N, C-alpha and C positions, 0 to 999 in steps of 0.2 A: 363853902366856896371859897378858892382863893386861886390868883394866878401867878403863873410862873412864866417871865418871859411874855411870850404870845400864846399860851398855854392856858386854859381854863380848867381848873380841878374841880370836880363835883363829888364831895363826899357825901354819900347817902348815909344817913342815922335812923332812918325808916325804910319802910317799904314804900317803892316806888309805885304807889296805886293812885286809883283816883282822888283819895284824899289830899294826896301830897304832890300830883302833877301838876297842878296849876302853879302854887309857889315855886317849885323847882324851876318852871318853864318861865316864868315872869323874871324870875333873879336871874337865870342864866342868860335870858336874851337882852337885858340891861348889861349886864356885865360883857357880853360878847360885841353889843354893838358900840359901848361906851369906851372900850379898852382895845379894840382893834385885835381881837382874839382869833386865832388862825387855827389852834386845835383844840379837843375837847376830848379830857379823861374821865369818865362817871366811874368811880370806885365804891363797889357796891360790899366792902366790906362788913358795913354794918346795917345792912340790907338782907332780908330774909327772903321776899316776894317781890314780884313786877306783875300788872296787868297788862293789859292791852292800852292803858293811858300812859304807862311807861313806855312801852313801845313808841307810842306817837310822842311822847317826849324826846324820846333818843332821834328818832326821825326826823323830827324836825329841826333839832340842832345839828343833825347830820347836814339837812340841806343849806342851814345856816352859813355853813364853812367849806362845804365841797365846792362851791363855785370859786373860791379864792384860794384854792390848792389845798385846802386845810383836811385834818383827820380826824376822825373819833374813836377812842378806844374806850374799853371796859376792864376792869380789875376788880379781883377780889369776889367774883361769882362764884355762887355756891351752885350743888347741882343742880335746884329747882331753877335758878334763872339762867343757869348754862343751858338747860333742856328747852327754855321758852326762847333764847338765842339763837340756837340751833334749829328747832322747828320753823321760828317765823322768818329763816334765813339771813338774819340781820350778819351772822358772821361773815356774809360776800361782801359787806361793805363797813362793817365795824372788825376792828381790830381787838384782839382779847391778850393781856397780859396777866401774869401773877401780880405785878405789884405796880403801883404808882410810878415808883423810879423805873422800873422795867421799861414802861411806855415813855417816857420821859427821855430815856437814854435812845430808845427807838427814833423817837421824835426828835433828837437831838438836840433836845435842851439841857441835858448835863453830860 
């Protein structure tokens, strides 16, 4: 986890599944509320899998920032995770970029 201006970057080094969802959710919520976070980027470069718990983590963080005009993006998604995003309809509300830098550029942080 790290912050650039008002954007929280969540680099995932493990699968976003029921084992890791709680710590990711707790840490991100603490950083969102304590740092006036507007936008969030989930970087899946180090992750191979996501289950419904991961979808819940992403949806929950989306709900936290959308009411303040914030956006959520994902980067580095592999074929398996991309399929989950497509089938779940998350791409209707979540932006997809190749890299963190692409997301930060689009969100006007760099």
